[in-house]
SERO-4910 file (N, C-alpha, C, O; in steps of 0.05 Angstrom, whole numbers):
BEGIN
 pado doro    nc1    nc2    nc3   cac1   cac2   cac3    cc1    cc2    cc3    oc1    oc2    oc3
  Met    A     19    -15     -2      1      3     -5     21     20      3     39     17     19
  Arg    A     13     44    -16     22     65    -16     26     82     14     12     78     34
  Pro    A     44     97     12     35    114     44     32    124     37     43    118     16
  His    A     18    151     30     -2    159     40    -34    155     32    -52    170     37
  Arg    A    -34    128     19    -63    113     31    -58     97     52    -76     99     68
  Leu    A    -46     85     56    -34     77     86    -37     93    107    -37     82    129
  Arg    A    -40    118    106    -37    140    123    -64    149    125    -72    155    147
  Ser    A    -77    150    109   -109    160    106   -124    132    117   -143    132    133
  Ala    A   -115    110    107   -137     89    121   -137     88    153   -156     90    168
  Leu    A   -102     83    159    -98     94    186   -116    114    206   -132    112    224
  Val    A   -104    131    194   -121    158    213   -161    149    207   -176    153    226
  Thr    A   -171    139    185   -201    135    196   -202    107    205   -221     99    218
  Thr    A   -185     94    201   -185     63    224   -192     71    256   -209     64    273
  Leu    A   -168     89    255   -165    104    283   -179    118    294   -184    113    318
  Val    A   -190    140    282   -207    161    295   -231    147    301   -242    148    323
  Val    A   -239    132    281   -268    113    282   -264     94    304   -280     89    322
  Ala    A   -247     86    303   -244     58    330   -238     71    365   -248     65    386
  Ala    A   -218     91    355   -217    108    386   -233    118    398   -234    119    423
  Ala    A   -256    131    374   -272    159    387   -300    136    385   -321    147    385
  Ala    A   -302    108    384   -323     97    384   -320     85    415   -339     82    431
  Val    A   -297     79    418   -295     72    440   -288     90    476   -289     82    499
  Ser    A   -282    112    467   -266    133    486   -299    152    482   -308    157    505
  Gly    A   -314    159    466   -333    168    460   -322    206    451   -335    228    450
  Thr    A   -293    199    446   -286    225    437   -296    228    406   -296    209    391
  Thr    A   -303    251    398   -314    259    379   -302    286    360   -308    289    336
  Ser    A   -284    303    375   -273    324    367   -243    330    375   -233    322    396
  Ala    A   -233    343    358   -205    352    378   -202    364    392   -182    378    391
  Thr    A   -221    368    416   -225    386    428   -229    378    458   -223    392    477
  Ala    A   -241    352    456   -256    328    473   -242    337    498   -253    351    514
  His    A   -218    330    501   -209    321    518   -173    323    523   -164    318    501
  Thr    A   -154    328    540   -128    327    541   -117    306    545   -115    298    568
  Pro    A   -106    288    521    -96    261    532    -80    255    549    -62    271    551
  Ala    A    -81    239    562    -68    227    582    -37    207    580    -34    184    572
  Ile    A    -19    225    590     10    213    586     17    189    594     38    180    586
  Ala    A     -4    172    615      5    141    622    -17    127    613    -41    129    618
  Ser    A     -4    113    597    -30     89    585    -36     77    600    -23     70    619
  Thr    A    -66     67    592    -71     44    614    -75     13    601    -83     -6    614
  Ala    A    -68     10    571    -61    -15    566    -32    -16    553    -17      1    542
  Ala    A    -31    -39    557     -1    -56    550      3    -58    519    -16    -53    505
  Pro    A     25    -64    509     26    -71    488     17    -94    487     22   -110    505
  Thr    A      3   -102    468     -2   -135    465      1   -150    444    -12   -169    437
  Ser    A     28   -137    427     41   -152    396     64   -138    403     65   -120    420
  Thr    A     88   -148    388    116   -136    379    112   -115    365    128    -98    374
  Leu    A     97   -104    344     95    -75    337     73    -56    356     69    -31    355
  Gly    A     57    -80    377     57    -48    395     71    -34    413     65    -12    423
  Val    A     97    -53    418    117    -44    422    123    -10    405    119     13    411
  Leu    A    128    -16    393    135     10    379    108     38    371    113     61    364
  Thr    A     82     26    373     63     43    372     51     61    398     38     82    399
  Glu    A     63     38    423     62     58    444     81     83    449     74    103    461
  Leu    A    107     77    435    132     91    434    126    117    414    137    139    416
  Phe    A    108    110    396    113    131    376     74    146    392     69    170    388
  Ala    A     58    129    405     44    157    425     57    169    444     50    191    450
  Glu    A     77    158    456     89    170    478    109    198    475    114    215    491
  Arg    A    121    194    440    126    225    432    117    234    416    130    248    402
  Leu    A     85    229    408     63    242    401     55    262    439     57    286    440
  Leu    A     50    250    455     40    273    478     69    285    484     63    304    499
  Leu    A     93    284    482    109    300    491    103    326    470    108    348    479
  Ala    A     93    323    445     91    347    426     74    374    441     76    399    437
  Asp    A     58    359    461     39    380    481     63    406    487     61    430    482
  Lys    A     93    388    504    102    405    520    123    421    503    134    442    510
  Val    A    128    408    483    134    421    460    127    454    449    140    475    448
  Ala    A    102    447    443     80    466    440     88    477    455    110    485    449
  Ala    A     81    483    474     76    496    507    101    511    507     98    535    510
  Ala    A    127    502    503    150    514    498    149    531    477    152    556    477
  Lys    A    147    523    466    147    546    444    130    568    429    136    586    413
  Tyr    A    100    559    445     76    585    446     89    610    453    102    620    471
  Gly    A     76    618    424     77    656    438    106    661    436    111    685    439
  Thr    A    128    648    433    147    661    432    164    653    405    155    632    395
  Glu    A    191    668    390    195    667    368    209    643    354    219    643    332
  Leu    A    207    614    378    216    590    370    205    577    347    191    560    358
  Pro    A    203    575    326    187    564    311    181    536    308    200    520    315
  Ile    A    157    525    299    144    492    296    171    481    277    189    466    285
  Asp    A    170    488    258    194    480    241    226    486    251    233    510    254
  Asp    A    244    465    257    269    472    264    289    456    247    306    444    260
  Pro    A    289    453    220    302    444    199    342    436    219    349    413    220
  Ala    A    351    448    225    375    447    243    376    422    260    393    404    260
  Arg    A    351    425    275    349    404    296    337    386    281    338    365    294
  Glu    A    328    383    264    313    349    252    337    342    233    341    318    230
  Arg    A    355    360    221    376    343    207    399    333    224    413    313    218
  Gln    A    401    347    244    409    331    271    406    315    286    423    302    297
  Ile    A    378    313    288    363    277    294    370    261    276    387    245    283
  Leu    A    358    257    245    365    245    219    384    232    230    386    209    239
  Asp    A    406    256    228    439    244    224    446    224    245    458    203    242
  Asp    A    436    235    271    449    214    293    429    190    278    439    181    257
  Val    A    410    183    283    389    166    283    395    143    261    386    120    261
  Ala    A    416    156    240    422    140    215    449    123    227    452     99    226
  Ala    A    463    141    237    496    139    245    485    114    269    498     93    269
  Arg    A    471    116    282    462     91    308    453     69    297    461     47    306
  Ala    A    431     70    274    424     48    260    444     31    243    447      8    234
  Ala    A    454     52    243    484     30    224    496     11    240    504    -11    231
  Gly    A    496     20    267    514      3    282    495    -13    293    503    -28    311
  Leu    A    472    -14    286    458    -36    301    442    -54    276    420    -66    279
  Gly    A    462    -51    245    453    -61    234    428    -63    215    420    -82    202
  Leu    A    415    -31    218    390    -25    210    396    -14    185    412      4    186
  Asp    A    389    -20    164    379     -1    149    372     25    150    349     32    152
  Pro    A    398     45    148    400     75    159    372     85    141    355     98    154
  Asp    A    366     81    116    353     95     98    327    101    110    316    122    114
  Ser    A    317     68    114    289     60    128    290     72    160    268     82    168
  Val    A    309     73    177    311     87    201    297    112    203    278    120    217
  Thr    A    312    125    184    322    156    186    289    166    170    280    188    175
  Thr    A    272    145    148    253    155    143    225    150    161    204    161    157
  Val    A    231    128    184    211    126    206    209    155    222    190    171    221
  Phe    A    238    158    236    239    178    249    231    211    235    224    230    249
  Arg    A    235    210    202    224    230    193    191    236    198    177    256    200
  Asp    A    186    209    198    148    212    199    146    217    228    125    228    235
  Gln    A    164    213    247    156    218    275    159    252    276    141    267    284
  Ile    A    184    259    266    183    291    269    158    305    247    149    325    259
  Glu    A    152    303    236    125    305    223     96    305    240     79    322    241
  Ala    A     96    291    248     73    276    270     66    299    289     47    314    293
  Asn    A    100    295    301     96    319    322     88    353    315     75    372    323
  Lys    A    104    346    296     97    375    283     68    380    267     63    404    264
  Leu    A     54    366    260     24    366    256      8    367    292    -13    380    295
  Val    A     19    352    313      3    362    338      7    393    351     -8    407    364
  Gln    A     35    398    341     39    430    343     29    442    335     20    460    350
  Arg    A     21    443    305      8    469    294    -24    461    308    -34    479    321
  Gly    A    -35    441    305    -59    440    309    -68    449    336    -87    464    337
  Leu    A    -55    443    358    -52    459    386    -46    491    383    -57    506    399
  Tyr    A    -27    503    363    -29    527    360    -59    542    351    -66    564    358
  Ala    A    -75    527    336    -97    529    322   -117    534    342   -134    552    340
  Arg    A   -115    516    362   -137    508    380   -132    532    395   -150    549    396
  Trp    A    -97    536    414    -97    554    426   -108    582    424   -117    597    442
  Asp    A   -104    584    395   -106    612    376   -141    620    386   -147    640    399
  Ala    A   -158    600    376   -186    602    386   -189    602    412   -197    623    421
  His    A   -185    587    427   -191    583    458   -177    593    469   -165    577    482
  Pro    A   -168    623    475   -157    631    491   -149    618    526   -129    622    540
  Ala    A   -172    602    532   -170    592    555   -160    569    563   -157    559    585
  Glu    A   -156    563    542   -142    530    543   -109    536    529   -100    523    510
  Arg    A    -98    553    539    -76    552    528    -63    552    542    -73    564    561
  Pro    A    -29    540    548    -18    535    567    -15    556    591    -14    580    586
  Thr    A    -13    547    614      2    559    634     33    567    642     44    588    649
  Glu    A     39    545    637     64    537    648     88    534    616     85    521    595
  Arg    A    100    543    621    126    536    590    144    513    604    157    517    625
  Pro    A    141    484    587    166    471    601    192    484    586    191    500    568
  Asp    A    207    476    595    244    475    592    251    457    571    250    433    575
  Leu    A    257    465    546    255    447    520    285    438    526    288    414    526
  Ala    A    313    457    533    328    435    532    340    416    559    358    400    559
  Lys    A    325    424    577    320    404    606    306    392    614    314    377    632
  Glu    A    274    390    602    265    376    604    243    355    581    227    337    584
  Val    A    253    367    562    231    360    538    250    347    515    242    331    498
  Arg    A    279    357    517    284    346    496    305    316    512    315    301    496
  Pro    A    311    311    542    318    293    539    295    267    544    303    244    539
  Ala    A    270    270    554    247    259    546    248    247    513    249    223    506
  Leu    A    247    263    500    253    253    468    268    233    457    261    217    440
  Asp    A    307    239    476    322    228    469    318    201    484    328    183    470
  Leu    A    311    194    499    311    167    515    286    156    499    290    132    499
  Ile    A    260    162    485    246    157    469    262    144    441    260    123    428
  Thr    A    280    169    438    289    166    408    311    129    407    313    113    388
  Thr    A    322    126    436    339    105    442    316     69    441    318     46    433
  Arg    A    297     85    452    280     62    452    263     53    427    253     30    425
  Leu    A    262     66    412    252     72    381    274     48    369    269     25    364
  Leu    A    303     66    364    318     47    356    321     21    359    327      5    341
  Ala    A    316     17    387    323    -12    401    294    -27    385    293    -46    370
  Ser    A    279    -15    392    251    -27    383    246    -37    357    231    -57    351
  Leu    A    267    -14    331    257    -19    310    281    -48    299    277    -59    277
  Lys    A    303    -55    314    307    -77    310    304   -100    321    312   -122    311
  Glu    A    288    -95    349    268   -119    355    242   -126    342    227   -145    346
  Thr    A    240   -107    324    210   -114    309    216   -115    285    197   -119    270
  Asn    A    245   -113    272    241   -116    235    238   -141    229    232   -141    205
  Pro    A    238   -161    236    225   -185    221    187   -177    222    174   -187    204
  Ala    A    174   -163    238    151   -162    241    147   -144    219    129   -148    203
  Arg    A    164   -122    216    156   -103    197    164   -115    168    150   -103    151
  Thr    A    179   -133    158    177   -143    134    161   -169    133    166   -188    118
  Asp    A    139   -168    152    126   -191    147    105   -190    128    102   -165    126
  Ala    A     90   -198    114     58   -192    101     47   -185    118     36   -163    116
  Ser    A     46   -198    140     23   -185    155     22   -162    168      0   -155    177
  Cys    A     45   -146    171     51   -123    175     27   -103    181     24    -94    203
  Val    A     13    -98    161     -4    -71    159    -23    -80    175    -25    -70    198
  Pro    A    -39    -98    167    -63    -98    190    -63   -106    219    -83   -102    232
  Arg    A    -35   -121    231    -23   -123    253    -15    -98    271    -15    -95    295
  Leu    A     -9    -78    247      0    -50    257    -28    -29    258    -22     -7    267
  Tyr    A    -53    -31    250    -77    -26    255    -85    -26    279    -91     -6    292
  Thr    A    -88    -56    288    -97    -61    317    -79    -55    332    -88    -47    354
  Ala    A    -55    -55    329    -32    -40    349    -36    -12    352    -41     -5    375
  Ala    A    -35      9    331    -43     32    332    -68     34    351    -66     48    372
  Thr    A    -94     19    343   -122     25    357   -113     24    390   -114     40    409
  Leu    A   -106     -1    388   -105     -3    409    -79     20    432    -82     25    456
  Ser    A    -64     25    419    -50     42    436    -64     75    433    -53     94    445
  Ala    A    -89     82    414    -95    105    414   -117    101    439   -122    121    452
  Tyr    A   -125     83    444   -150     85    470   -132     84    493   -132     99    512
  Gly    A   -112     57    487    -96     60    519    -89     93    523   -100    101    544
  His    A    -76    113    509    -74    142    513    -89    153    508    -81    174    499
  Arg    A   -109    150    509   -142    157    509   -126    184    487   -110    201    496
  Leu    A   -133    183    464   -113    203    447   -138    221    438   -161    216    443
  Asp    A   -133    235    430   -163    253    424   -150    255    387   -130    245    377
  Val    A   -172    272    374   -172    273    345   -151    278    337   -139    262    324
  Leu    A   -140    307    344   -112    307    335    -94    295    338    -77    295    320
  His    A    -88    280    364    -69    257    368    -67    234    357    -48    219    356
  Ile    A    -96    231    344    -98    206    330    -89    207    304    -82    188    290
  Lys    A    -88    236    297    -84    240    264    -49    238    265    -35    229    247
  Gly    A    -39    250    292    -14    250    289     -5    228    291     16    227    280
  Leu    A    -15    201    305    -10    172    313     -8    168    279     12    157    269
  Gly    A    -29    176    262    -36    164    240    -12    176    216     -9    167    193
  Arg    A     -2    192    223     19    210    204     48    191    207     66    187    190
  Ala    A     47    179    242     75    172    246     77    146    237     98    135    246
  Leu    A     62    129    221     57     99    214     63     87    185     67     65    177
  Pro    A     63    116    173     65     99    141     94     89    136     98     76    116
  Ser    A    113     95    152    139     77    145    147     54    166    170     49    171
  Val    A    129     42    176    135     24    195    140     -2    179    160    -16    180
  Cys    A    118     -7    164    116    -36    138    134    -27    117    131     -7    104
  Thr    A    152    -45    114    168    -50     98    160    -68     78    178    -67     61
  Thr    A    139    -87     69    122    -96     56    106    -79     25     95    -57     25
  Glu    A    109    -92      8     84    -70    -14     65    -79    -13     46    -70    -26
***
């Protein structure tokens, strides 16, 4: 399945499934929980859990940048991350290009959520963050830890990601992660954006 079709299908499936279970029907329904109440039920579930955790940190990134001159898009920082994961992937025996693509999707998913939060806060000033997290001391160390865990999980899940059953298993794992973290529609769309490059089968 082509990446854009996979992303569209995943978003539709995730929104419908998670909203049906949780009763969430709009991006402003509630704030997602950081702690998951559902453990991963598959090898791919380990990945989708990490993707969800990383997405939830987008809220802190957005809160740190909102109302400042810091841009959502940070090409220099993004290039640094991608170069780092490519080098580390090679050391783990993984294909650097494939791993870079996965992490590029994580970055784009994170920015999707940030832009959505900016729009929400612009429209609803009462929902704007009241604290500004420290990017250097609080947020980036947490992101770096997830990066390390993601690289290890990509190595562990390599057989599952190349298997013909990857796509349907990914649907299931992502839906469970969305429900377990009680993601709202904005974050579910972010999760859908994070997933297209996971499965390497045609």
